[in-house]
A tleap script that builds the chain and sets N, CA, C and O, in Angstrom:
source leaprc.protein.ff14SB
mol = sequence {
  NMET ASN GLU GLY TRP LEU ALA GLY ASP TYR
  LEU VAL LEU PHE SER LYS SER GLU SER GLU
  GLU ALA PHE VAL ARG TYR GLY PHE GLU GLU
  ILE LEU PRO GLY TYR ALA LEU LEU GLY LEU
  ARG SER TRP ASP ASP PHE ILE VAL ILE ALA
  PRO THR GLY GLU THR LEU SER LEU PRO THR
  VAL PRO LEU ASP PRO LYS ASN GLY GLU PRO
  PHE SER LEU GLN ARG SER LEU ALA LEU THR
  GLU ASP ASP ARG TYR LYS GLY LYS ILE LYS
  TRP TYR VAL LYS PRO LEU VAL PHE GLY GLY
  ASP PRO ARG ASP GLU ALA ASN LEU THR TRP
  VAL ASN HIE GLU GLN HIE ALA GLN LEU VAL
  HIE TRP TRP ASN HIE GLN TYR LYS THR LEU
  LYS ALA GLN SER LEU GLY CALA
}
set mol.1.N position { 51.417 50.027 -199.446 }
set mol.1.CA position { 50.765 51.121 -198.751 }
set mol.1.C position { 49.287 50.786 -198.648 }
set mol.1.O position { 48.655 50.370 -199.618 }
set mol.2.N position { 48.758 50.973 -197.461 }
set mol.2.CA position { 47.343 50.742 -197.211 }
set mol.2.C position { 46.744 52.091 -196.861 }
set mol.2.O position { 47.171 52.738 -195.904 }
set mol.3.N position { 45.744 52.520 -197.642 }
set mol.3.CA position { 45.160 53.819 -197.345 }
set mol.3.C position { 43.654 53.805 -197.543 }
set mol.3.O position { 43.112 53.073 -198.371 }
set mol.4.N position { 42.996 54.653 -196.742 }
set mol.4.CA position { 41.550 54.779 -196.825 }
set mol.4.C position { 40.987 55.390 -195.558 }
set mol.4.O position { 41.725 55.803 -194.663 }
set mol.5.N position { 39.668 55.439 -195.501 }
set mol.5.CA position { 38.964 56.070 -194.387 }
set mol.5.C position { 38.753 55.091 -193.244 }
set mol.5.O position { 38.479 53.909 -193.453 }
set mol.6.N position { 38.889 55.612 -192.036 }
set mol.6.CA position { 38.570 54.868 -190.826 }
set mol.6.C position { 38.051 55.863 -189.797 }
set mol.6.O position { 38.802 56.703 -189.301 }
set mol.7.N position { 36.777 55.767 -189.482 }
set mol.7.CA position { 36.163 56.618 -188.454 }
set mol.7.C position { 36.452 58.101 -188.642 }
set mol.7.O position { 36.826 58.786 -187.689 }
set mol.8.N position { 36.284 58.598 -189.850 }
set mol.8.CA position { 36.454 60.024 -190.103 }
set mol.8.C position { 37.874 60.473 -190.384 }
set mol.8.O position { 38.092 61.631 -190.742 }
set mol.9.N position { 38.845 59.586 -190.230 }
set mol.9.CA position { 40.243 59.905 -190.533 }
set mol.9.C position { 40.639 59.204 -191.821 }
set mol.9.O position { 40.289 58.043 -192.034 }
set mol.10.N position { 41.371 59.907 -192.682 }
set mol.10.CA position { 41.961 59.251 -193.838 }
set mol.10.C position { 43.358 58.818 -193.411 }
set mol.10.O position { 44.190 59.650 -193.053 }
set mol.11.N position { 43.609 57.514 -193.451 }
set mol.11.CA position { 44.890 56.970 -193.010 }
set mol.11.C position { 45.694 56.479 -194.195 }
set mol.11.O position { 45.155 55.898 -195.137 }
set mol.12.N position { 46.982 56.720 -194.134 }
set mol.12.CA position { 47.944 56.151 -195.068 }
set mol.12.C position { 48.917 55.378 -194.195 }
set mol.12.O position { 49.685 55.966 -193.433 }
set mol.13.N position { 48.881 54.056 -194.311 }
set mol.13.CA position { 49.736 53.215 -193.478 }
set mol.13.C position { 50.821 52.580 -194.334 }
set mol.13.O position { 50.544 51.982 -195.374 }
set mol.14.N position { 52.057 52.720 -193.881 }
set mol.14.CA position { 53.200 52.212 -194.624 }
set mol.14.C position { 53.496 50.762 -194.254 }
set mol.14.O position { 53.300 50.343 -193.114 }
set mol.15.N position { 53.975 50.003 -195.248 }
set mol.15.CA position { 54.522 48.682 -194.951 }
set mol.15.C position { 55.857 48.905 -194.240 }
set mol.15.O position { 56.323 50.040 -194.140 }
set mol.16.N position { 56.465 47.843 -193.753 }
set mol.16.CA position { 57.743 47.982 -193.050 }
set mol.16.C position { 58.799 48.635 -193.938 }
set mol.16.O position { 59.491 49.553 -193.497 }
set mol.17.N position { 58.933 48.173 -195.184 }
set mol.17.CA position { 59.949 48.753 -196.072 }
set mol.17.C position { 59.598 50.193 -196.444 }
set mol.17.O position { 60.490 51.038 -196.521 }
set mol.18.N position { 58.317 50.490 -196.675 }
set mol.18.CA position { 57.899 51.862 -196.970 }
set mol.18.C position { 58.156 52.771 -195.773 }
set mol.18.O position { 58.548 53.927 -195.936 }
set mol.19.N position { 57.936 52.248 -194.584 }
set mol.19.CA position { 58.179 53.011 -193.364 }
set mol.19.C position { 59.653 53.388 -193.248 }
set mol.19.O position { 59.983 54.526 -192.913 }
set mol.20.N position { 60.520 52.447 -193.521 }
set mol.20.CA position { 61.961 52.712 -193.450 }
set mol.20.C position { 62.383 53.750 -194.484 }
set mol.20.O position { 63.187 54.632 -194.185 }
set mol.21.N position { 61.843 53.649 -195.699 }
set mol.21.CA position { 62.153 54.629 -196.749 }
set mol.21.C position { 61.616 56.012 -196.373 }
set mol.21.O position { 62.310 57.016 -196.534 }
set mol.22.N position { 60.380 56.059 -195.872 }
set mol.22.CA position { 59.774 57.333 -195.488 }
set mol.22.C position { 60.513 57.960 -194.313 }
set mol.22.O position { 60.640 59.183 -194.242 }
set mol.23.N position { 60.998 57.139 -193.396 }
set mol.23.CA position { 61.765 57.621 -192.251 }
set mol.23.C position { 62.952 58.453 -192.728 }
set mol.23.O position { 63.232 59.521 -192.185 }
set mol.24.N position { 63.637 57.957 -193.737 }
set mol.24.CA position { 64.789 58.664 -194.307 }
set mol.24.C position { 64.318 59.870 -195.108 }
set mol.24.O position { 64.851 60.968 -194.954 }
set mol.25.N position { 63.313 59.665 -195.969 }
set mol.25.CA position { 62.822 60.732 -196.850 }
set mol.25.C position { 62.347 61.948 -196.062 }
set mol.25.O position { 62.576 63.082 -196.482 }
set mol.26.N position { 61.690 61.727 -194.928 }
set mol.26.CA position { 61.176 62.831 -194.112 }
set mol.26.C position { 62.215 63.402 -193.151 }
set mol.26.O position { 61.948 64.404 -192.487 }
set mol.27.N position { 63.382 62.791 -193.063 }
set mol.27.CA position { 64.433 63.305 -192.199 }
set mol.27.C position { 64.237 62.985 -190.727 }
set mol.27.O position { 64.723 63.716 -189.864 }
set mol.28.N position { 63.529 61.897 -190.430 }
set mol.28.CA position { 63.273 61.536 -189.035 }
set mol.28.C position { 64.566 61.264 -188.269 }
set mol.28.O position { 64.641 61.543 -187.073 }
set mol.29.N position { 65.586 60.723 -188.941 }
set mol.29.CA position { 66.823 60.417 -188.216 }
set mol.29.C position { 67.434 61.677 -187.622 }
set mol.29.O position { 68.128 61.618 -186.608 }
set mol.30.N position { 67.180 62.798 -188.244 }
set mol.30.CA position { 67.688 64.092 -187.776 }
set mol.30.C position { 66.721 64.747 -186.781 }
set mol.30.O position { 67.142 65.288 -185.758 }
set mol.31.N position { 65.433 64.690 -187.091 }
set mol.31.CA position { 64.441 65.415 -186.305 }
set mol.31.C position { 63.890 64.586 -185.145 }
set mol.31.O position { 63.707 65.099 -184.040 }
set mol.32.N position { 63.628 63.303 -185.401 }
set mol.32.CA position { 63.014 62.440 -184.388 }
set mol.32.C position { 63.752 61.110 -184.266 }
set mol.32.O position { 63.175 60.056 -184.531 }
set mol.33.N position { 65.012 61.151 -183.871 }
set mol.33.CA position { 65.739 59.880 -183.733 }
set mol.33.C position { 65.073 59.004 -182.672 }
set mol.33.O position { 64.605 59.492 -181.643 }
set mol.34.N position { 65.041 57.712 -182.945 }
set mol.34.CA position { 64.433 56.784 -181.999 }
set mol.34.C position { 62.957 56.532 -182.224 }
set mol.34.O position { 62.380 55.646 -181.593 }
set mol.35.N position { 62.333 57.293 -183.110 }
set mol.35.CA position { 60.919 57.114 -183.436 }
set mol.35.C position { 60.786 56.184 -184.638 }
set mol.35.O position { 61.719 56.042 -185.429 }
set mol.36.N position { 59.637 55.564 -184.766 }
set mol.36.CA position { 59.302 54.769 -185.950 }
set mol.36.C position { 58.108 55.430 -186.627 }
set mol.36.O position { 57.176 55.879 -185.960 }
set mol.37.N position { 58.141 55.485 -187.931 }
set mol.37.CA position { 57.077 56.117 -188.708 }
set mol.37.C position { 56.145 55.041 -189.255 }
set mol.37.O position { 56.573 54.151 -189.991 }
set mol.38.N position { 54.872 55.130 -188.890 }
set mol.38.CA position { 53.886 54.150 -189.344 }
set mol.38.C position { 53.063 54.636 -190.524 }
set mol.38.O position { 52.674 53.844 -191.382 }
set mol.39.N position { 52.789 55.964 -190.573 }
set mol.39.CA position { 51.968 56.479 -191.657 }
set mol.39.C position { 51.495 57.892 -191.402 }
set mol.39.O position { 52.102 58.645 -190.639 }
set mol.40.N position { 50.392 58.240 -192.059 }
set mol.40.CA position { 49.788 59.568 -191.963 }
set mol.40.C position { 48.346 59.443 -191.495 }
set mol.40.O position { 47.650 58.474 -191.799 }
set mol.41.N position { 47.926 60.438 -190.758 }
set mol.41.CA position { 46.544 60.511 -190.269 }
set mol.41.C position { 45.923 61.804 -190.777 }
set mol.41.O position { 46.396 62.894 -190.455 }
set mol.42.N position { 44.872 61.684 -191.564 }
set mol.42.CA position { 44.139 62.838 -192.105 }
set mol.42.C position { 45.079 63.860 -192.741 }
set mol.42.O position { 44.833 65.066 -192.686 }
set mol.43.N position { 46.138 63.370 -193.333 }
set mol.43.CA position { 47.111 64.130 -194.105 }
set mol.43.C position { 47.921 65.133 -193.292 }
set mol.43.O position { 49.024 65.491 -193.705 }
set mol.44.N position { 47.421 65.594 -192.162 }
set mol.44.CA position { 48.111 66.634 -191.394 }
set mol.44.C position { 49.058 66.088 -190.328 }
set mol.44.O position { 49.926 66.812 -189.842 }
set mol.45.N position { 48.897 64.833 -189.969 }
set mol.45.CA position { 49.665 64.266 -188.862 }
set mol.45.C position { 50.366 62.974 -189.274 }
set mol.45.O position { 49.870 62.207 -190.100 }
set mol.46.N position { 51.520 62.762 -188.679 }
set mol.46.CA position { 52.188 61.475 -188.795 }
set mol.46.C position { 51.655 60.555 -187.715 }
set mol.46.O position { 51.232 61.015 -186.654 }
set mol.47.N position { 51.673 59.270 -187.977 }
set mol.47.CA position { 51.431 58.262 -186.955 }
set mol.47.C position { 52.794 57.657 -186.661 }
set mol.47.O position { 53.432 57.088 -187.547 }
set mol.48.N position { 53.239 57.778 -185.419 }
set mol.48.CA position { 54.588 57.342 -185.053 }
set mol.48.C position { 54.544 56.468 -183.803 }
set mol.48.O position { 53.572 56.469 -183.046 }
set mol.49.N position { 55.614 55.733 -183.617 }
set mol.49.CA position { 55.826 55.037 -182.355 }
set mol.49.C position { 57.005 55.731 -181.685 }
set mol.49.O position { 58.103 55.787 -182.238 }
set mol.50.N position { 56.765 56.258 -180.490 }
set mol.50.CA position { 57.801 56.965 -179.733 }
set mol.50.C position { 58.785 55.945 -179.165 }
set mol.50.O position { 58.475 54.755 -179.100 }
set mol.51.N position { 59.965 56.401 -178.755 }
set mol.51.CA position { 60.934 55.497 -178.120 }
set mol.51.C position { 60.372 54.774 -176.898 }
set mol.51.O position { 60.871 53.717 -176.514 }
set mol.52.N position { 59.336 55.344 -176.291 }
set mol.52.CA position { 58.696 54.717 -175.126 }
set mol.52.C position { 57.776 53.566 -175.521 }
set mol.52.O position { 57.312 52.816 -174.663 }
set mol.53.N position { 57.510 53.426 -176.830 }
set mol.53.CA position { 56.611 52.391 -177.322 }
set mol.53.C position { 55.190 52.881 -177.532 }
set mol.53.O position { 54.346 52.139 -178.035 }
set mol.54.N position { 54.915 54.134 -177.148 }
set mol.54.CA position { 53.584 54.706 -177.287 }
set mol.54.C position { 53.336 55.122 -178.741 }
set mol.54.O position { 54.214 55.699 -179.383 }
set mol.55.N position { 52.137 54.828 -179.257 }
set mol.55.CA position { 51.745 55.271 -180.593 }
set mol.55.C position { 51.140 56.666 -180.470 }
set mol.55.O position { 50.260 56.910 -179.645 }
set mol.56.N position { 51.637 57.579 -181.314 }
set mol.56.CA position { 51.225 58.979 -181.250 }
set mol.56.C position { 50.790 59.483 -182.617 }
set mol.56.O position { 51.213 58.969 -183.653 }
set mol.57.N position { 49.945 60.490 -182.597 }
set mol.57.CA position { 49.625 61.295 -183.762 }
set mol.57.C position { 50.394 62.600 -183.563 }
set mol.57.O position { 50.265 63.256 -182.530 }
set mol.58.N position { 51.189 62.964 -184.554 }
set mol.58.CA position { 52.123 64.087 -184.415 }
set mol.58.C position { 52.026 64.989 -185.638 }
set mol.58.O position { 52.217 64.511 -186.756 }
set mol.59.N position { 51.733 66.287 -185.466 }
set mol.59.CA position { 51.640 67.183 -186.625 }
set mol.59.C position { 52.900 67.118 -187.496 }
set mol.59.O position { 54.018 67.004 -186.994 }
set mol.60.N position { 52.690 67.193 -188.806 }
set mol.60.CA position { 53.831 67.165 -189.721 }
set mol.60.C position { 54.655 68.444 -189.623 }
set mol.60.O position { 55.869 68.418 -189.824 }
set mol.61.N position { 53.996 69.570 -189.313 }
set mol.61.CA position { 54.671 70.853 -189.128 }
set mol.61.C position { 53.979 71.577 -187.980 }
set mol.61.O position { 52.782 71.847 -188.077 }
set mol.62.N position { 54.678 71.898 -186.906 }
set mol.62.CA position { 56.068 71.575 -186.637 }
set mol.62.C position { 56.196 70.131 -186.141 }
set mol.62.O position { 55.371 69.641 -185.370 }
set mol.63.N position { 57.223 69.490 -186.595 }
set mol.63.CA position { 57.494 68.110 -186.222 }
set mol.63.C position { 58.265 68.124 -184.915 }
set mol.63.O position { 59.496 68.118 -184.894 }
set mol.64.N position { 57.510 68.142 -183.826 }
set mol.64.CA position { 58.076 68.281 -182.495 }
set mol.64.C position { 57.392 67.279 -181.571 }
set mol.64.O position { 56.167 67.295 -181.451 }
set mol.65.N position { 58.154 66.411 -180.917 }
set mol.65.CA position { 57.544 65.375 -180.080 }
set mol.65.C position { 56.614 65.905 -178.995 }
set mol.65.O position { 55.706 65.192 -178.567 }
set mol.66.N position { 56.819 67.132 -178.543 }
set mol.66.CA position { 55.946 67.667 -177.497 }
set mol.66.C position { 54.518 67.894 -177.997 }
set mol.66.O position { 53.603 68.070 -177.194 }
set mol.67.N position { 54.321 67.890 -179.328 }
set mol.67.CA position { 52.987 68.077 -179.904 }
set mol.67.C position { 52.258 66.758 -180.147 }
set mol.67.O position { 51.148 66.751 -180.679 }
set mol.68.N position { 52.870 65.654 -179.765 }
set mol.68.CA position { 52.269 64.349 -179.993 }
set mol.68.C position { 51.091 64.089 -179.075 }
set mol.68.O position { 51.086 64.501 -177.915 }
set mol.69.N position { 50.089 63.398 -179.611 }
set mol.69.CA position { 48.922 62.989 -178.836 }
set mol.69.C position { 48.752 61.485 -178.983 }
set mol.69.O position { 48.970 60.945 -180.067 }
set mol.70.N position { 48.366 60.804 -177.916 }
set mol.70.CA position { 48.157 59.360 -178.011 }
set mol.70.C position { 47.174 59.014 -179.133 }
set mol.70.O position { 46.175 59.702 -179.340 }
set mol.71.N position { 47.481 57.943 -179.841 }
set mol.71.CA position { 46.638 57.509 -180.954 }
set mol.71.C position { 46.554 55.995 -180.939 }
set mol.71.O position { 47.572 55.305 -180.878 }
set mol.72.N position { 45.354 55.492 -180.993 }
set mol.72.CA position { 45.140 54.045 -180.965 }
set mol.72.C position { 45.030 53.534 -182.392 }
set mol.72.O position { 44.190 53.988 -183.169 }
set mol.73.N position { 45.878 52.598 -182.718 }
set mol.73.CA position { 45.882 52.007 -184.052 }
set mol.73.C position { 45.649 50.509 -183.892 }
set mol.73.O position { 46.481 49.796 -183.331 }
set mol.74.N position { 44.525 50.050 -184.385 }
set mol.74.CA position { 44.174 48.639 -184.256 }
set mol.74.C position { 45.093 47.779 -185.124 }
set mol.74.O position { 45.603 48.225 -186.152 }
set mol.75.N position { 45.286 46.557 -184.692 }
set mol.75.CA position { 46.148 45.617 -185.427 }
set mol.75.C position { 45.627 45.348 -186.839 }
set mol.75.O position { 46.373 45.451 -187.813 }
set mol.76.N position { 44.358 45.007 -186.941 }
set mol.76.CA position { 43.797 44.721 -188.264 }
set mol.76.C position { 42.808 45.822 -188.605 }
set mol.76.O position { 41.756 45.955 -187.979 }
set mol.77.N position { 43.161 46.592 -189.590 }
set mol.77.CA position { 42.335 47.721 -189.983 }
set mol.77.C position { 41.609 47.421 -191.282 }
set mol.77.O position { 42.206 46.931 -192.241 }
set mol.78.N position { 40.335 47.713 -191.305 }
set mol.78.CA position { 39.555 47.617 -192.532 }
set mol.78.C position { 39.306 49.041 -193.007 }
set mol.78.O position { 38.311 49.662 -192.636 }
set mol.79.N position { 40.211 49.551 -193.826 }
set mol.79.CA position { 40.082 50.906 -194.329 }
set mol.79.C position { 39.156 50.913 -195.538 }
set mol.79.O position { 39.177 49.995 -196.358 }
set mol.80.N position { 38.351 51.951 -195.638 }
set mol.80.CA position { 37.461 52.119 -196.783 }
set mol.80.C position { 38.205 52.911 -197.844 }
set mol.80.O position { 38.471 54.101 -197.677 }
set mol.81.N position { 38.537 52.236 -198.939 }
set mol.81.CA position { 39.298 52.888 -200.010 }
set mol.81.C position { 38.502 54.023 -200.631 }
set mol.81.O position { 37.272 53.996 -200.670 }
set mol.82.N position { 39.236 55.027 -201.118 }
set mol.82.CA position { 38.642 56.181 -201.778 }
set mol.82.C position { 39.583 56.591 -202.895 }
set mol.82.O position { 40.591 57.255 -202.653 }
set mol.83.N position { 39.254 56.195 -204.119 }
set mol.83.CA position { 40.138 56.436 -205.262 }
set mol.83.C position { 40.418 57.916 -205.516 }
set mol.83.O position { 41.401 58.251 -206.177 }
set mol.84.N position { 39.571 58.799 -205.002 }
set mol.84.CA position { 39.812 60.238 -205.182 }
set mol.84.C position { 41.112 60.683 -204.523 }
set mol.84.O position { 41.736 61.650 -204.961 }
set mol.85.N position { 41.522 59.975 -203.463 }
set mol.85.CA position { 42.669 60.416 -202.676 }
set mol.85.C position { 43.873 59.478 -202.752 }
set mol.85.O position { 44.930 59.788 -202.201 }
set mol.86.N position { 43.732 58.367 -203.408 }
set mol.86.CA position { 44.807 57.371 -203.455 }
set mol.86.C position { 46.079 58.003 -204.034 }
set mol.86.O position { 46.076 58.551 -205.136 }
set mol.87.N position { 47.162 57.910 -203.259 }
set mol.87.CA position { 48.450 58.446 -203.698 }
set mol.87.C position { 48.587 59.947 -203.568 }
set mol.87.O position { 49.591 60.514 -203.998 }
set mol.88.N position { 47.593 60.604 -202.983 }
set mol.88.CA position { 47.615 62.062 -202.831 }
set mol.88.C position { 47.642 62.433 -201.356 }
set mol.88.O position { 47.118 61.715 -200.504 }
set mol.89.N position { 48.262 63.565 -201.079 }
set mol.89.CA position { 48.283 64.084 -199.717 }
set mol.89.C position { 47.861 65.545 -199.757 }
set mol.89.O position { 48.382 66.341 -200.538 }
set mol.90.N position { 46.908 65.877 -198.901 }
set mol.90.CA position { 46.453 67.268 -198.790 }
set mol.90.C position { 47.573 68.089 -198.145 }
set mol.90.O position { 48.196 67.657 -197.175 }
set mol.91.N position { 47.812 69.262 -198.693 }
set mol.91.CA position { 48.845 70.127 -198.135 }
set mol.91.C position { 48.350 71.564 -198.119 }
set mol.91.O position { 47.772 72.049 -199.092 }
set mol.92.N position { 48.587 72.237 -196.994 }
set mol.92.CA position { 48.280 73.663 -196.914 }
set mol.92.C position { 49.486 74.426 -197.425 }
set mol.92.O position { 50.585 74.283 -196.890 }
set mol.93.N position { 49.291 75.234 -198.454 }
set mol.93.CA position { 50.376 75.996 -199.069 }
set mol.93.C position { 51.111 76.798 -198.002 }
set mol.93.O position { 52.341 76.835 -197.976 }
set mol.94.N position { 50.358 77.429 -197.137 }
set mol.94.CA position { 50.918 78.090 -195.967 }
set mol.94.C position { 50.450 77.278 -194.758 }
set mol.94.O position { 49.282 77.359 -194.375 }
set mol.95.N position { 51.353 76.492 -194.151 }
set mol.95.CA position { 50.937 75.643 -193.020 }
set mol.95.C position { 50.250 76.432 -191.909 }
set mol.95.O position { 50.507 77.618 -191.706 }
set mol.96.N position { 49.377 75.737 -191.207 }
set mol.96.CA position { 48.564 76.380 -190.170 }
set mol.96.C position { 49.411 77.047 -189.097 }
set mol.96.O position { 49.053 78.124 -188.620 }
set mol.97.N position { 50.518 76.440 -188.708 }
set mol.97.CA position { 51.375 77.008 -187.663 }
set mol.97.C position { 51.996 78.340 -188.105 }
set mol.97.O position { 52.438 79.131 -187.272 }
set mol.98.N position { 52.025 78.579 -189.424 }
set mol.98.CA position { 52.543 79.835 -189.960 }
set mol.98.C position { 51.415 80.808 -190.296 }
set mol.98.O position { 51.645 81.828 -190.946 }
set mol.99.N position { 50.201 80.494 -189.856 }
set mol.99.CA position { 49.065 81.392 -190.068 }
set mol.99.C position { 48.186 81.037 -191.250 }
set mol.99.O position { 47.284 81.802 -191.591 }
set mol.100.N position { 48.423 79.903 -191.880 }
set mol.100.CA position { 47.587 79.479 -192.996 }
set mol.100.C position { 46.166 79.192 -192.541 }
set mol.100.O position { 45.942 78.745 -191.416 }
set mol.101.N position { 45.210 79.451 -193.422 }
set mol.101.CA position { 43.802 79.268 -193.114 }
set mol.101.C position { 43.319 77.946 -193.729 }
set mol.101.O position { 43.346 77.792 -194.950 }
set mol.102.N position { 42.877 76.991 -192.896 }
set mol.102.CA position { 42.425 75.713 -193.434 }
set mol.102.C position { 41.115 75.808 -194.221 }
set mol.102.O position { 40.764 74.875 -194.943 }
set mol.103.N position { 40.398 76.906 -194.094 }
set mol.103.CA position { 39.126 77.085 -194.818 }
set mol.103.C position { 39.319 77.774 -196.165 }
set mol.103.O position { 38.397 77.811 -196.979 }
set mol.104.N position { 40.500 78.314 -196.404 }
set mol.104.CA position { 40.782 79.033 -197.642 }
set mol.104.C position { 41.170 78.032 -198.730 }
set mol.104.O position { 42.230 77.410 -198.658 }
set mol.105.N position { 40.308 77.878 -199.737 }
set mol.105.CA position { 40.570 76.930 -200.829 }
set mol.105.C position { 41.888 77.228 -201.544 }
set mol.105.O position { 42.543 76.311 -202.039 }
set mol.106.N position { 42.282 78.504 -201.602 }
set mol.106.CA position { 43.532 78.875 -202.260 }
set mol.106.C position { 44.745 78.399 -201.465 }
set mol.106.O position { 45.856 78.365 -201.994 }
set mol.107.N position { 44.542 78.032 -200.203 }
set mol.107.CA position { 45.638 77.559 -199.357 }
set mol.107.C position { 45.778 76.037 -199.405 }
set mol.107.O position { 46.616 75.473 -198.702 }
set mol.108.N position { 44.976 75.376 -200.219 }
set mol.108.CA position { 44.960 73.919 -200.275 }
set mol.108.C position { 45.441 73.417 -201.632 }
set mol.108.O position { 45.027 73.911 -202.680 }
set mol.109.N position { 46.320 72.428 -201.584 }
set mol.109.CA position { 46.760 71.764 -202.807 }
set mol.109.C position { 46.947 70.284 -202.500 }
set mol.109.O position { 46.952 69.880 -201.337 }
set mol.110.N position { 47.099 69.487 -203.536 }
set mol.110.CA position { 47.322 68.053 -203.380 }
set mol.110.C position { 48.690 67.729 -203.949 }
set mol.110.O position { 49.038 68.174 -205.043 }
set mol.111.N position { 49.462 66.953 -203.205 }
set mol.111.CA position { 50.825 66.609 -203.611 }
set mol.111.C position { 51.010 65.091 -203.536 }
set mol.111.O position { 50.215 64.385 -202.916 }
set mol.112.N position { 52.073 64.606 -204.178 }
set mol.112.CA position { 52.391 63.185 -204.057 }
set mol.112.C position { 53.292 62.984 -202.833 }
set mol.112.O position { 53.655 63.949 -202.160 }
set mol.113.N position { 53.645 61.747 -202.554 }
set mol.113.CA position { 54.409 61.446 -201.343 }
set mol.113.C position { 55.806 62.054 -201.359 }
set mol.113.O position { 56.289 62.510 -200.322 }
set mol.114.N position { 56.451 62.068 -202.494 }
set mol.114.CA position { 57.790 62.663 -202.590 }
set mol.114.C position { 57.725 64.169 -202.344 }
set mol.114.O position { 58.535 64.714 -201.593 }
set mol.115.N position { 56.767 64.838 -202.974 }
set mol.115.CA position { 56.597 66.277 -202.760 }
set mol.115.C position { 56.270 66.574 -201.300 }
set mol.115.O position { 56.768 67.543 -200.727 }
set mol.116.N position { 55.430 65.736 -200.707 }
set mol.116.CA position { 55.057 65.924 -199.309 }
set mol.116.C position { 56.290 65.879 -198.414 }
set mol.116.O position { 56.453 66.719 -197.529 }
set mol.117.N position { 57.145 64.909 -198.642 }
set mol.117.CA position { 58.367 64.794 -197.837 }
set mol.117.C position { 59.230 66.037 -197.989 }
set mol.117.O position { 59.769 66.539 -197.003 }
set mol.118.N position { 59.367 66.541 -199.211 }
set mol.118.CA position { 60.167 67.747 -199.443 }
set mol.118.C position { 59.557 68.949 -198.716 }
set mol.118.O position { 60.277 69.737 -198.103 }
set mol.119.N position { 58.237 69.088 -198.786 }
set mol.119.CA position { 57.565 70.205 -198.124 }
set mol.119.C position { 57.669 70.111 -196.608 }
set mol.119.O position { 57.937 71.108 -195.937 }
set mol.120.N position { 57.460 68.923 -196.074 }
set mol.120.CA position { 57.568 68.731 -194.623 }
set mol.120.C position { 58.977 69.079 -194.158 }
set mol.120.O position { 59.155 69.769 -193.154 }
set mol.121.N position { 59.962 68.606 -194.884 }
set mol.121.CA position { 61.353 68.874 -194.518 }
set mol.121.C position { 61.642 70.376 -194.583 }
set mol.121.O position { 62.224 70.934 -193.653 }
set mol.122.N position { 61.239 71.033 -195.674 }
set mol.122.CA position { 61.521 72.462 -195.862 }
set mol.122.C position { 60.820 73.313 -194.796 }
set mol.122.O position { 61.447 74.177 -194.184 }
set mol.123.N position { 59.526 73.071 -194.575 }
set mol.123.CA position { 58.788 73.880 -193.611 }
set mol.123.C position { 59.264 73.646 -192.187 }
set mol.123.O position { 59.261 74.579 -191.384 }
set mol.124.N position { 59.671 72.434 -191.851 }
set mol.124.CA position { 60.213 72.190 -190.516 }
set mol.124.C position { 61.549 72.891 -190.332 }
set mol.124.O position { 61.868 73.347 -189.234 }
set mol.125.N position { 62.330 72.979 -191.404 }
set mol.125.CA position { 63.586 73.730 -191.328 }
set mol.125.C position { 63.280 75.213 -191.085 }
set mol.125.O position { 63.945 75.861 -190.276 }
set mol.126.N position { 62.273 75.749 -191.785 }
set mol.126.CA position { 61.885 77.149 -191.584 }
set mol.126.C position { 61.430 77.376 -190.144 }
set mol.126.O position { 61.802 78.368 -189.517 }
set mol.127.N position { 60.641 76.468 -189.637 }
set mol.127.CA position { 60.142 76.586 -188.271 }
set mol.127.C position { 61.299 76.582 -187.268 }
set mol.127.O position { 61.353 77.404 -186.354 }
set mol.128.N position { 62.215 75.645 -187.461 }
set mol.128.CA position { 63.362 75.531 -186.565 }
set mol.128.C position { 64.222 76.809 -186.619 }
set mol.128.O position { 64.685 77.292 -185.586 }
set mol.129.N position { 64.427 77.341 -187.808 }
set mol.129.CA position { 65.222 78.562 -187.978 }
set mol.129.C position { 64.551 79.746 -187.288 }
set mol.129.O position { 65.202 80.498 -186.562 }
set mol.130.N position { 63.255 79.909 -187.513 }
set mol.130.CA position { 62.523 81.036 -186.900 }
set mol.130.C position { 62.485 80.899 -185.379 }
set mol.130.O position { 62.601 81.892 -184.659 }
set mol.131.N position { 62.324 79.692 -184.902 }
set mol.131.CA position { 62.310 79.462 -183.456 }
set mol.131.C position { 63.662 79.816 -182.837 }
set mol.131.O position { 63.719 80.443 -181.778 }
set mol.132.N position { 64.743 79.416 -183.497 }
set mol.132.CA position { 66.077 79.732 -183.010 }
set mol.132.C position { 66.326 81.239 -183.011 }
set mol.132.O position { 66.941 81.775 -182.089 }
set mol.133.N position { 65.846 81.911 -184.048 }
set mol.133.CA position { 66.004 83.362 -184.143 }
set mol.133.C position { 65.235 84.063 -183.027 }
set mol.133.O position { 65.732 85.018 -182.431 }
set mol.134.N position { 64.024 83.589 -182.748 }
set mol.134.CA position { 63.216 84.230 -181.716 }
set mol.134.C position { 63.805 83.995 -180.323 }
set mol.134.O position { 63.665 84.843 -179.442 }
set mol.135.N position { 64.460 82.854 -180.121 }
set mol.135.CA position { 65.088 82.585 -178.834 }
set mol.135.C position { 66.357 83.402 -178.656 }
set mol.135.O position { 66.734 83.753 -177.538 }
set mol.136.N position { 67.019 83.704 -179.785 }
set mol.136.CA position { 68.266 84.464 -179.724 }
set mol.136.C position { 68.025 85.971 -179.679 }
set mol.136.O position { 68.946 86.738 -179.398 }
set mol.137.N position { 66.798 86.395 -179.953 }
set mol.137.CA position { 66.514 87.832 -179.996 }
set mol.137.C position { 66.307 88.409 -178.627 }
set mol.137.O position { 66.059 89.607 -178.493 }
savepdb mol mol.pdb
quit
């Protein structure tokens, strides 16, 4: 795993084997089949390669391809390491899409990669359920 700061973004970039493991851990085969997972951008977004070959920044919640934005990732990155954040991922206790406030310190916690995957999976399931309910109402 390669992680650190680059132009104001904290990036976590996975090796090929880490990418494959994270793909399964985050449930991409179910939610985003055909995508490749490269890493995280500023903790809130995934860096993915779409089936079209385009590199995108995609919010972790809701994990929906329509929310993807083009993202340029250079081949050789010189990330500035920051030991304060190594192995940690910022997480909003109440995700922003559910009304969480990014300025509220009580809404912020730090989790490890396994916890992050569990939270992303759980909150995306909640989002999908609520969306289905609202469409059926």
